[in-house]
SEKE-451401 format. One record per residue: residue in one letter; x, z, y of N, C-alpha, C in turn. Coordinates in steps of 0.05 Angstrom, whole numbers, padded with zeros to 5 digits, always signed. Last residue first. Example, Ala and Ser with C-alpha at 12.3 -4.5 7.8 and 13.67 -1.06 7.14 Angstrom:
S+00257+00142-00045+00273+00143-00021+00258+00157+00001;A+00264+00156-00114+00246+00156-00090+00264+00156-00066;
//
This chain:
R+02240+03651+01458+02225+03673+01454+02231+03704+01446;L+02248+03598+01476+02263+03626+01502+02248+03652+01483;W+02195+03571+01425+02243+03582+01419+02263+03602+01440;K+02156+03585+01468+02170+03597+01429+02200+03593+01429;W+02179+03549+01499+02173+03568+01497+02167+03590+01484;W+02190+03491+01482+02197+03515+01500+02215+03543+01497;L+02132+03485+01461+02167+03492+01450+02178+03505+01454;Y+02110+03486+01509+02103+03502+01498+02131+03510+01466;A+02130+03430+01523+02131+03456+01537+02129+03483+01521;A+02119+03401+01488+02139+03412+01498+02149+03434+01507;G+02069+03399+01492+02079+03398+01470+02115+03416+01470;A+02049+03375+01543+02042+03400+01543+02069+03411+01516;A+02087+03328+01541+02092+03353+01565+02081+03374+01551;A+02043+03300+01506+02069+03311+01508+02076+03329+01517;V+01998+03306+01541+02003+03309+01519+02045+03331+01505;L+02029+03279+01591+02002+03307+01583+02008+03318+01559;F+02022+03222+01562+02048+03238+01570+02048+03271+01586;L+01973+03217+01544+01994+03224+01506+02023+03227+01525;V+01947+03199+01585+01946+03220+01577+01957+03233+01544;L+01966+03161+01611+01985+03187+01625+01976+03230+01604;Y+01961+03119+01567+01997+03122+01581+01994+03169+01594;L+01922+03122+01589+01914+03119+01568+01949+03141+01569;K+01919+03103+01633+01900+03121+01637+01916+03132+01621;W+01943+03052+01634+01948+03065+01644+01941+03088+01641;K+01903+03011+01606+01917+03031+01602+01925+03046+01608;G+01876+02965+01652+01875+02999+01650+01880+03008+01621;G+01891+02917+01638+01918+02926+01629+01902+02950+01648;P+01822+02897+01649+01843+02894+01625+01870+02896+01654;A+01771+02958+01657+01788+02934+01663+01822+02922+01662;G+01729+02968+01609+01749+02973+01618+01774+02944+01631;G+01674+02968+01588+01688+02936+01567+01723+02942+01603;G+01642+02997+01594+01670+03006+01581+01675+03003+01567;L+01613+02995+01640+01590+02986+01616+01618+03003+01592;K+01645+02993+01684+01631+03018+01687+01612+03018+01660;A+01658+02946+01679+01678+02959+01665+01670+02987+01661;L+01634+02894+01692+01634+02908+01647+01645+02921+01644;E+01621+02911+01742+01604+02917+01719+01617+02913+01683;R+01679+02888+01759+01667+02916+01767+01631+02929+01747;E+01669+02833+01738+01700+02851+01726+01683+02884+01727;A+01628+02824+01764+01611+02817+01735+01649+02836+01732;E+01654+02818+01823+01623+02837+01806+01625+02840+01777;K+01698+02784+01811+01685+02808+01813+01680+02836+01818;V+01655+02740+01807+01680+02755+01792+01674+02775+01789;A+01636+02735+01852+01616+02729+01834+01629+02753+01804;D+01666+02726+01888+01646+02746+01884+01634+02761+01867;I+01682+02673+01862+01708+02706+01870+01691+02720+01866;F+01643+02637+01891+01655+02652+01848+01663+02683+01854;G+01637+02646+01928+01619+02654+01905+01626+02662+01887;R+01677+02620+01957+01674+02652+01951+01653+02652+01932;R+01667+02568+01917+01698+02593+01920+01683+02615+01916;D+01634+02522+01909+01624+02560+01938+01646+02574+01914;D+01663+02481+01883+01644+02473+01900+01652+02512+01923;I+01719+02480+01852+01692+02495+01850+01683+02488+01880;K+01742+02433+01846+01753+02439+01865+01726+02464+01870;E+01751+02382+01805+01766+02402+01819+01767+02424+01830;Y+01729+02326+01778+01717+02356+01796+01732+02377+01779;G+01752+02291+01750+01728+02297+01779+01739+02319+01795;D+01709+02299+01690+01723+02297+01705+01724+02285+01728;E+01696+02370+01665+01675+02337+01673+01704+02339+01701;H+01725+02418+01639+01707+02377+01615+01690+02365+01641;V+01743+02447+01678+01745+02441+01650+01749+02418+01650;V+01697+02452+01715+01717+02447+01728+01745+02441+01704;K+01650+02479+01677+01647+02440+01691+01689+02438+01707;N+01664+02514+01659+01671+02498+01641+01671+02451+01662;R+01675+02551+01701+01698+02543+01687+01699+02514+01677;V+01614+02551+01710+01642+02536+01727+01658+02521+01722;T+01593+02569+01665+01584+02543+01685+01621+02524+01700;A+01613+02624+01677+01622+02603+01658+01614+02574+01655;I+01588+02630+01713+01627+02635+01722+01635+02608+01695;F+01535+02636+01697+01553+02618+01725+01580+02617+01718;R+01542+02668+01678+01533+02648+01662+01546+02615+01681;L+01549+02719+01684+01574+02708+01671+01574+02681+01667;K+01508+02725+01720+01529+02718+01740+01548+02716+01715;R+01464+02732+01686+01464+02714+01701+01493+02699+01728;V+01489+02786+01662+01492+02750+01651+01490+02742+01658;L+01479+02813+01702+01497+02807+01707+01490+02782+01680;K+01427+02810+01716+01432+02809+01735+01466+02789+01726;D+01408+02830+01656+01399+02806+01663+01412+02793+01675;P+01468+02879+01630+01430+02878+01657+01435+02848+01656;L+01466+02889+01557+01486+02867+01588+01455+02876+01606;K+01448+02880+01501+01473+02899+01522+01471+02901+01553;K+01437+02816+01493+01421+02852+01496+01429+02873+01516;E+01481+02804+01498+01460+02793+01524+01441+02825+01511;V+01530+02795+01455+01536+02820+01468+01512+02815+01488;S+01529+02729+01451+01528+02753+01422+01522+02788+01424;S+01522+02712+01509+01511+02706+01472+01503+02723+01450;V+01576+02723+01524+01555+02724+01527+01533+02733+01502;K+01601+02684+01480+01612+02714+01477+01580+02737+01494;E+01593+02643+01490+01584+02646+01465+01578+02685+01458;H+01610+02638+01543+01582+02624+01544+01573+02641+01506;L+01665+02645+01543+01659+02662+01540+01626+02664+01556;G+01671+02626+01470+01680+02624+01497+01655+02631+01503;R+01674+02643+01410+01695+02615+01423+01701+02618+01453;G+01664+02712+01390+01647+02689+01398+01673+02666+01403;E+01635+02776+01405+01645+02751+01393+01643+02717+01402;A+01640+02840+01433+01635+02815+01433+01640+02798+01425;G+01645+02887+01436+01638+02879+01414+01633+02838+01419;L+01661+02904+01488+01640+02922+01497+01620+02916+01455;K+01732+02870+01484+01717+02914+01481+01690+02924+01484;T+01691+02826+01498+01706+02838+01480+01705+02864+01463;L+01679+02837+01550+01676+02830+01546+01684+02833+01518;M+01729+02834+01579+01722+02853+01580+01708+02842+01561;A+01757+02783+01547+01782+02803+01550+01752+02815+01550;E+01728+02750+01591+01721+02751+01557+01728+02757+01553;L+01758+02759+01637+01718+02757+01633+01718+02768+01598;K+01800+02736+01627+01810+02767+01637+01764+02771+01624;K+01776+02682+01622+01800+02700+01603+01791+02721+01609;S+01756+02682+01675+01744+02673+01653+01752+02691+01623;S+01801+02678+01720+01781+02698+01704+01760+02697+01683;K+01835+02640+01702+01834+02662+01685+01824+02684+01697;I+01792+02590+01696+01805+02597+01669+01813+02618+01669;A+01778+02596+01750+01767+02596+01736+01777+02593+01711;L+01844+02587+01782+01826+02603+01785+01803+02614+01754;D+01858+02540+01757+01870+02561+01749+01859+02578+01752;I+01827+02508+01787+01821+02509+01764+01825+02530+01746;D+01843+02520+01842+01818+02528+01835+01806+02526+01805;S+01900+02549+01836+01881+02528+01839+01857+02525+01837;M+01936+02590+01889+01929+02581+01862+01898+02562+01854;
//
């Protein structure tokens, strides 16, 4: 994956997680600003770093490689973990909901089966 793809996809994922926390705005910086008071300072700094790198990669002519790719990836992973703990949920984390719905449906079916046998 290119650094441009990495920066854009990572930012989109974090934006989605922030939206689950009630964030509003057009980009990562705006979304962070809208919920900044709900977030720990360290997380805000991480998210600002990620947003700044993303903007630099996308908007600055000739800047196509992230200077500290490993540091960027680590910051993204840490931000994802912290946002998930705050209720932002991991993107694609709907499997728990589906499991609960399945278990409720199975319990209902078992109850109806038991009633039918009586």
